[in-house]
C-alpha positions as protocol buffer text, in pm:
chain_id: "A"
residue {
  index: 1
  type: UNK
  ca { x: -103 y: -2179 z: -4018 }
}
residue {
  index: 2
  type: UNK
  ca { x: -371 y: -2110 z: -3753 }
}
residue {
  index: 3
  type: UNK
  ca { x: -273 y: -2029 z: -3396 }
}
residue {
  index: 4
  type: UNK
  ca { x: -364 y: -2317 z: -3163 }
}
residue {
  index: 5
  type: UNK
  ca { x: -520 y: -2182 z: -2842 }
}
residue {
  index: 6
  type: UNK
  ca { x: -615 y: -2344 z: -2512 }
}
residue {
  index: 7
  type: UNK
  ca { x: -841 y: -2135 z: -2287 }
}
residue {
  index: 8
  type: UNK
  ca { x: -838 y: -2155 z: -1906 }
}
residue {
  index: 9
  type: UNK
  ca { x: -1113 y: -1951 z: -1736 }
}
residue {
  index: 10
  type: UNK
  ca { x: -1346 y: -2030 z: -1446 }
}
residue {
  index: 11
  type: UNK
  ca { x: -1571 y: -1723 z: -1486 }
}
residue {
  index: 12
  type: UNK
  ca { x: -1862 y: -1832 z: -1711 }
}
residue {
  index: 13
  type: UNK
  ca { x: -1926 y: -1490 z: -1866 }
}
residue {
  index: 14
  type: UNK
  ca { x: -1559 y: -1424 z: -1942 }
}
residue {
  index: 15
  type: UNK
  ca { x: -1511 y: -1778 z: -2071 }
}
residue {
  index: 16
  type: UNK
  ca { x: -1809 y: -1743 z: -2305 }
}
residue {
  index: 17
  type: UNK
  ca { x: -1689 y: -1405 z: -2431 }
}
residue {
  index: 18
  type: UNK
  ca { x: -1343 y: -1538 z: -2509 }
}
residue {
  index: 19
  type: UNK
  ca { x: -1481 y: -1856 z: -2665 }
}
residue {
  index: 20
  type: UNK
  ca { x: -1696 y: -1647 z: -2898 }
}
residue {
  index: 21
  type: UNK
  ca { x: -1394 y: -1440 z: -3005 }
}
residue {
  index: 22
  type: UNK
  ca { x: -1189 y: -1754 z: -3065 }
}
residue {
  index: 23
  type: UNK
  ca { x: -1468 y: -1924 z: -3261 }
}
residue {
  index: 24
  type: UNK
  ca { x: -1512 y: -1619 z: -3485 }
}
residue {
  index: 25
  type: UNK
  ca { x: -1142 y: -1594 z: -3577 }
}
residue {
  index: 26
  type: UNK
  ca { x: -1052 y: -1808 z: -3878 }
}
residue {
  index: 27
  type: UNK
  ca { x: -686 y: -1776 z: -3786 }
}
residue {
  index: 28
  type: UNK
  ca { x: -735 y: -1955 z: -3455 }
}
residue {
  index: 29
  type: UNK
  ca { x: -758 y: -2328 z: -3384 }
}
residue {
  index: 30
  type: UNK
  ca { x: -926 y: -2397 z: -3045 }
}
residue {
  index: 31
  type: UNK
  ca { x: -760 y: -2695 z: -2875 }
}
residue {
  index: 32
  type: UNK
  ca { x: -974 y: -2704 z: -2562 }
}
residue {
  index: 33
  type: UNK
  ca { x: -1117 y: -2522 z: -2264 }
}
residue {
  index: 34
  type: UNK
  ca { x: -1075 y: -2564 z: -1888 }
}
residue {
  index: 35
  type: UNK
  ca { x: -1309 y: -2417 z: -1626 }
}
residue {
  index: 36
  type: UNK
  ca { x: -1106 y: -2493 z: -1312 }
}
residue {
  index: 37
  type: UNK
  ca { x: -739 y: -2510 z: -1205 }
}
residue {
  index: 38
  type: UNK
  ca { x: -759 y: -2890 z: -1185 }
}
residue {
  index: 39
  type: UNK
  ca { x: -904 y: -2916 z: -1535 }
}
residue {
  index: 40
  type: UNK
  ca { x: -638 y: -2671 z: -1651 }
}
residue {
  index: 41
  type: UNK
  ca { x: -360 y: -2905 z: -1540 }
}
residue {
  index: 42
  type: UNK
  ca { x: -514 y: -3183 z: -1748 }
}
residue {
  index: 43
  type: UNK
  ca { x: -559 y: -2953 z: -2047 }
}
residue {
  index: 44
  type: UNK
  ca { x: -197 y: -2838 z: -2029 }
}
residue {
  index: 45
  type: UNK
  ca { x: -68 y: -3194 z: -2003 }
}
residue {
  index: 46
  type: UNK
  ca { x: -277 y: -3318 z: -2297 }
}
residue {
  index: 47
  type: UNK
  ca { x: -252 y: -3026 z: -2536 }
}
residue {
  index: 48
  type: UNK
  ca { x: 30 y: -2851 z: -2713 }
}
residue {
  index: 49
  type: UNK
  ca { x: -103 y: -2505 z: -2784 }
}
residue {
  index: 50
  type: UNK
  ca { x: 82 y: -2214 z: -2937 }
}
residue {
  index: 51
  type: UNK
  ca { x: -91 y: -1989 z: -2684 }
}
residue {
  index: 52
  type: UNK
  ca { x: -248 y: -2061 z: -2345 }
}
residue {
  index: 53
  type: UNK
  ca { x: -506 y: -1795 z: -2260 }
}
residue {
  index: 54
  type: UNK
  ca { x: -539 y: -1789 z: -1879 }
}
residue {
  index: 55
  type: UNK
  ca { x: -780 y: -1587 z: -1666 }
}
residue {
  index: 56
  type: UNK
  ca { x: -572 y: -1383 z: -1421 }
}
residue {
  index: 57
  type: UNK
  ca { x: -815 y: -1410 z: -1128 }
}
residue {
  index: 58
  type: UNK
  ca { x: -860 y: -1788 z: -1130 }
}
residue {
  index: 59
  type: UNK
  ca { x: -979 y: -1949 z: -806 }
}
residue {
  index: 60
  type: UNK
  ca { x: -716 y: -1971 z: -530 }
}
residue {
  index: 61
  type: UNK
  ca { x: -481 y: -1736 z: -718 }
}
residue {
  index: 62
  type: UNK
  ca { x: -366 y: -2024 z: -938 }
}
residue {
  index: 63
  type: UNK
  ca { x: -297 y: -1824 z: -1255 }
}
residue {
  index: 64
  type: UNK
  ca { x: 76 y: -1765 z: -1183 }
}
residue {
  index: 65
  type: UNK
  ca { x: 132 y: -2135 z: -1109 }
}
residue {
  index: 66
  type: UNK
  ca { x: -53 y: -2244 z: -1422 }
}
residue {
  index: 67
  type: UNK
  ca { x: 140 y: -1989 z: -1627 }
}
residue {
  index: 68
  type: UNK
  ca { x: 466 y: -2145 z: -1514 }
}
residue {
  index: 69
  type: UNK
  ca { x: 329 y: -2498 z: -1563 }
}
residue {
  index: 70
  type: UNK
  ca { x: 232 y: -2423 z: -1923 }
}
residue {
  index: 71
  type: UNK
  ca { x: 571 y: -2269 z: -2001 }
}
residue {
  index: 72
  type: UNK
  ca { x: 761 y: -2551 z: -1833 }
}
residue {
  index: 73
  type: UNK
  ca { x: 551 y: -2816 z: -2009 }
}
residue {
  index: 74
  type: UNK
  ca { x: 565 y: -2650 z: -2351 }
}
residue {
  index: 75
  type: UNK
  ca { x: 879 y: -2432 z: -2381 }
}
residue {
  index: 76
  type: UNK
  ca { x: 781 y: -2304 z: -2725 }
}
residue {
  index: 77
  type: UNK
  ca { x: 436 y: -2182 z: -2620 }
}
residue {
  index: 78
  type: UNK
  ca { x: 329 y: -1835 z: -2508 }
}
residue {
  index: 79
  type: UNK
  ca { x: 95 y: -1741 z: -2225 }
}
residue {
  index: 80
  type: UNK
  ca { x: -151 y: -1452 z: -2240 }
}
residue {
  index: 81
  type: UNK
  ca { x: -332 y: -1365 z: -1918 }
}
residue {
  index: 82
  type: UNK
  ca { x: -673 y: -1199 z: -1911 }
}
residue {
  index: 83
  type: UNK
  ca { x: -707 y: -945 z: -1630 }
}
residue {
  index: 84
  type: UNK
  ca { x: -974 y: -715 z: -1492 }
}
residue {
  index: 85
  type: UNK
  ca { x: -962 y: -392 z: -1294 }
}
residue {
  index: 86
  type: UNK
  ca { x: -807 y: -456 z: -954 }
}
residue {
  index: 87
  type: UNK
  ca { x: -598 y: -752 z: -1073 }
}
residue {
  index: 88
  type: UNK
  ca { x: -271 y: -556 z: -1045 }
}
residue {
  index: 89
  type: UNK
  ca { x: -108 y: -797 z: -798 }
}
residue {
  index: 90
  type: UNK
  ca { x: -204 y: -1113 z: -983 }
}
residue {
  index: 91
  type: UNK
  ca { x: -115 y: -958 z: -1318 }
}
residue {
  index: 92
  type: UNK
  ca { x: 232 y: -875 z: -1190 }
}
residue {
  index: 93
  type: UNK
  ca { x: 269 y: -1226 z: -1044 }
}
residue {
  index: 94
  type: UNK
  ca { x: 170 y: -1382 z: -1377 }
}
residue {
  index: 95
  type: UNK
  ca { x: 421 y: -1168 z: -1564 }
}
residue {
  index: 96
  type: UNK
  ca { x: 687 y: -1268 z: -1313 }
}
residue {
  index: 97
  type: UNK
  ca { x: 595 y: -1630 z: -1378 }
}
residue {
  index: 98
  type: UNK
  ca { x: 667 y: -1574 z: -1746 }
}
residue {
  index: 99
  type: UNK
  ca { x: 344 y: -1457 z: -1911 }
}
residue {
  index: 100
  type: UNK
  ca { x: 411 y: -1292 z: -2245 }
}
residue {
  index: 101
  type: UNK
  ca { x: 94 y: -1088 z: -2287 }
}
residue {
  index: 102
  type: UNK
  ca { x: -206 y: -941 z: -2110 }
}
residue {
  index: 103
  type: UNK
  ca { x: -558 y: -861 z: -2228 }
}
residue {
  index: 104
  type: UNK
  ca { x: -859 y: -730 z: -2038 }
}
residue {
  index: 105
  type: UNK
  ca { x: -1170 y: -942 z: -1976 }
}
residue {
  index: 106
  type: UNK
  ca { x: -1379 y: -735 z: -2217 }
}
residue {
  index: 107
  type: UNK
  ca { x: -1122 y: -732 z: -2496 }
}
residue {
  index: 108
  type: UNK
  ca { x: -1234 y: -693 z: -2855 }
}
residue {
  index: 109
  type: UNK
  ca { x: -1175 y: -929 z: -3145 }
}
residue {
  index: 110
  type: UNK
  ca { x: -921 y: -682 z: -3284 }
}
residue {
  index: 111
  type: UNK
  ca { x: -728 y: -676 z: -2956 }
}
residue {
  index: 112
  type: UNK
  ca { x: -716 y: -1054 z: -2946 }
}
residue {
  index: 113
  type: UNK
  ca { x: -588 y: -1065 z: -3304 }
}
residue {
  index: 114
  type: UNK
  ca { x: -321 y: -804 z: -3227 }
}
residue {
  index: 115
  type: UNK
  ca { x: -215 y: -1001 z: -2920 }
}
residue {
  index: 116
  type: UNK
  ca { x: -187 y: -1330 z: -3110 }
}
residue {
  index: 117
  type: UNK
  ca { x: 0 y: -1163 z: -3395 }
}
residue {
  index: 118
  type: UNK
  ca { x: 254 y: -1023 z: -3150 }
}
residue {
  index: 119
  type: UNK
  ca { x: 300 y: -1355 z: -2974 }
}
residue {
  index: 120
  type: UNK
  ca { x: 346 y: -1552 z: -3296 }
}
residue {
  index: 121
  type: UNK
  ca { x: 618 y: -1306 z: -3400 }
}
residue {
  index: 122
  type: UNK
  ca { x: 799 y: -1355 z: -3070 }
}
residue {
  index: 123
  type: UNK
  ca { x: 696 y: -1022 z: -2920 }
}
residue {
  index: 124
  type: UNK
  ca { x: 512 y: -938 z: -2599 }
}
residue {
  index: 125
  type: UNK
  ca { x: 175 y: -765 z: -2582 }
}
residue {
  index: 126
  type: UNK
  ca { x: 14 y: -541 z: -2321 }
}
residue {
  index: 127
  type: UNK
  ca { x: -321 y: -377 z: -2384 }
}
residue {
  index: 128
  type: UNK
  ca { x: -335 y: -9 z: -2275 }
}
residue {
  index: 129
  type: UNK
  ca { x: -533 y: -82 z: -1957 }
}
residue {
  index: 130
  type: UNK
  ca { x: -288 y: -348 z: -1843 }
}
residue {
  index: 131
  type: UNK
  ca { x: 5 y: -120 z: -1921 }
}
residue {
  index: 132
  type: UNK
  ca { x: -150 y: 147 z: -1698 }
}
residue {
  index: 133
  type: UNK
  ca { x: -196 y: -109 z: -1420 }
}
residue {
  index: 134
  type: UNK
  ca { x: 174 y: -193 z: -1430 }
}
residue {
  index: 135
  type: UNK
  ca { x: 280 y: 170 z: -1454 }
}
residue {
  index: 136
  type: UNK
  ca { x: 81 y: 251 z: -1140 }
}
residue {
  index: 137
  type: UNK
  ca { x: 274 y: -14 z: -957 }
}
residue {
  index: 138
  type: UNK
  ca { x: 613 y: 97 z: -1090 }
}
residue {
  index: 139
  type: UNK
  ca { x: 544 y: 462 z: -1017 }
}
residue {
  index: 140
  type: UNK
  ca { x: 430 y: 405 z: -660 }
}
residue {
  index: 141
  type: UNK
  ca { x: 640 y: 551 z: -384 }
}
residue {
  index: 142
  type: UNK
  ca { x: 891 y: 322 z: -218 }
}
residue {
  index: 143
  type: UNK
  ca { x: 726 y: 143 z: 76 }
}
residue {
  index: 144
  type: UNK
  ca { x: 841 y: 159 z: 436 }
}
residue {
  index: 145
  type: UNK
  ca { x: 1050 y: -136 z: 559 }
}
residue {
  index: 146
  type: UNK
  ca { x: 873 y: -416 z: 744 }
}
residue {
  index: 147
  type: UNK
  ca { x: 827 y: -360 z: 1116 }
}
residue {
  index: 148
  type: UNK
  ca { x: 920 y: -726 z: 1170 }
}
residue {
  index: 149
  type: UNK
  ca { x: 1164 y: -853 z: 905 }
}
residue {
  index: 150
  type: UNK
  ca { x: 1110 y: -1190 z: 741 }
}
residue {
  index: 151
  type: UNK
  ca { x: 1328 y: -1478 z: 851 }
}
residue {
  index: 152
  type: UNK
  ca { x: 1545 y: -1656 z: 593 }
}
residue {
  index: 153
  type: UNK
  ca { x: 1298 y: -1946 z: 582 }
}
residue {
  index: 154
  type: UNK
  ca { x: 1007 y: -1705 z: 534 }
}
residue {
  index: 155
  type: UNK
  ca { x: 1195 y: -1525 z: 256 }
}
residue {
  index: 156
  type: UNK
  ca { x: 1260 y: -1855 z: 80 }
}
residue {
  index: 157
  type: UNK
  ca { x: 895 y: -1956 z: 110 }
}
residue {
  index: 158
  type: UNK
  ca { x: 784 y: -1613 z: -14 }
}
residue {
  index: 159
  type: UNK
  ca { x: 992 y: -1661 z: -328 }
}
residue {
  index: 160
  type: UNK
  ca { x: 830 y: -2002 z: -374 }
}
residue {
  index: 161
  type: UNK
  ca { x: 487 y: -1835 z: -346 }
}
residue {
  index: 162
  type: UNK
  ca { x: 593 y: -1594 z: -619 }
}
residue {
  index: 163
  type: UNK
  ca { x: 667 y: -1891 z: -844 }
}
residue {
  index: 164
  type: UNK
  ca { x: 316 y: -2024 z: -788 }
}
residue {
  index: 165
  type: UNK
  ca { x: 418 y: -2338 z: -594 }
}
residue {
  index: 166
  type: UNK
  ca { x: 155 y: -2523 z: -389 }
}
residue {
  index: 167
  type: UNK
  ca { x: 189 y: -2595 z: -15 }
}
residue {
  index: 168
  type: UNK
  ca { x: 284 y: -2954 z: -97 }
}
residue {
  index: 169
  type: UNK
  ca { x: 553 y: -2836 z: -337 }
}
residue {
  index: 170
  type: UNK
  ca { x: 686 y: -2578 z: -91 }
}
residue {
  index: 171
  type: UNK
  ca { x: 697 y: -2839 z: 184 }
}
residue {
  index: 172
  type: UNK
  ca { x: 885 y: -3085 z: -37 }
}
residue {
  index: 173
  type: UNK
  ca { x: 1129 y: -2815 z: -149 }
}
residue {
  index: 174
  type: UNK
  ca { x: 1218 y: -2718 z: 208 }
}
residue {
  index: 175
  type: UNK
  ca { x: 1182 y: -3054 z: 381 }
}
residue {
  index: 176
  type: UNK
  ca { x: 880 y: -2956 z: 588 }
}
residue {
  index: 177
  type: UNK
  ca { x: 518 y: -3067 z: 597 }
}
residue {
  index: 178
  type: UNK
  ca { x: 250 y: -2881 z: 399 }
}
residue {
  index: 179
  type: UNK
  ca { x: 95 y: -2785 z: 735 }
}
residue {
  index: 180
  type: UNK
  ca { x: 422 y: -2625 z: 849 }
}
residue {
  index: 181
  type: UNK
  ca { x: 457 y: -2452 z: 513 }
}
residue {
  index: 182
  type: UNK
  ca { x: 106 y: -2309 z: 552 }
}
residue {
  index: 183
  type: UNK
  ca { x: 197 y: -2187 z: 903 }
}
residue {
  index: 184
  type: UNK
  ca { x: 499 y: -2000 z: 761 }
}
residue {
  index: 185
  type: UNK
  ca { x: 277 y: -1850 z: 491 }
}
residue {
  index: 186
  type: UNK
  ca { x: 34 y: -1719 z: 754 }
}
residue {
  index: 187
  type: UNK
  ca { x: 325 y: -1552 z: 935 }
}
residue {
  index: 188
  type: UNK
  ca { x: 441 y: -1399 z: 608 }
}
residue {
  index: 189
  type: UNK
  ca { x: 91 y: -1263 z: 543 }
}
residue {
  index: 190
  type: UNK
  ca { x: 79 y: -1105 z: 890 }
}
residue {
  index: 191
  type: UNK
  ca { x: 418 y: -939 z: 846 }
}
residue {
  index: 192
  type: UNK
  ca { x: 325 y: -804 z: 502 }
}
residue {
  index: 193
  type: UNK
  ca { x: -24 y: -702 z: 613 }
}
residue {
  index: 194
  type: UNK
  ca { x: -198 y: -900 z: 339 }
}
residue {
  index: 195
  type: UNK
  ca { x: -458 y: -1175 z: 315 }
}
residue {
  index: 196
  type: UNK
  ca { x: -395 y: -1359 z: -13 }
}
residue {
  index: 197
  type: UNK
  ca { x: -110 y: -1507 z: -214 }
}
residue {
  index: 198
  type: UNK
  ca { x: -153 y: -1251 z: -490 }
}
residue {
  index: 199
  type: UNK
  ca { x: -137 y: -962 z: -244 }
}
residue {
  index: 200
  type: UNK
  ca { x: 172 y: -1113 z: -81 }
}
residue {
  index: 201
  type: UNK
  ca { x: 353 y: -1148 z: -412 }
}
residue {
  index: 202
  type: UNK
  ca { x: 256 y: -796 z: -515 }
}
residue {
  index: 203
  type: UNK
  ca { x: 373 y: -639 z: -187 }
}
residue {
  index: 204
  type: UNK
  ca { x: 692 y: -845 z: -184 }
}
residue {
  index: 205
  type: UNK
  ca { x: 779 y: -740 z: -538 }
}
residue {
  index: 206
  type: UNK
  ca { x: 697 y: -379 z: -454 }
}
residue {
  index: 207
  type: UNK
  ca { x: 931 y: -395 z: -153 }
}
residue {
  index: 208
  type: UNK
  ca { x: 1212 y: -566 z: -342 }
}
residue {
  index: 209
  type: UNK
  ca { x: 1180 y: -889 z: -145 }
}
residue {
  index: 210
  type: UNK
  ca { x: 1159 y: -1122 z: -447 }
}
């Protein structure tokens, strides 16, 4: 039985590369493609793929959230994220969200086949480059404690960020407005010394805050 795949990638060159690999593999059944986070939500809701192939550096750091959405919507599916050099934080966030595998953007047809074979057998898959990215993170020296500790509310919101929740979802979870949630997120960023959600999740995981 062919492996049904749904591809989510907003980078045209990477999307085309992956589409060509999928089209050339007789053991793969393409179910659809999405080129934006919004289109990805529709694709996930309307398809039931064996594997969702998600670009790690999607716009607005949405890959972790979409990873969780796919797994929540289709408990029997697997998620493989496609990373590039420098995606360490987002890669880690996607794996925390439940991703089962990771490939690199320039992966070969053989690597894709190996990945799909592992996922269909219930195993995980990390290409060598992705494994090195994670090892660098795990082998890093323990960071210094925060100069200004996070409040309980900030810690709760940081964990929600790690799960890929949107500002609306965070606000609803904690009984605050999306604007107030965004204000808390800005304070979290300042305390962690970061500028993006992916960086915040990476630093928080590195410091044992998640």
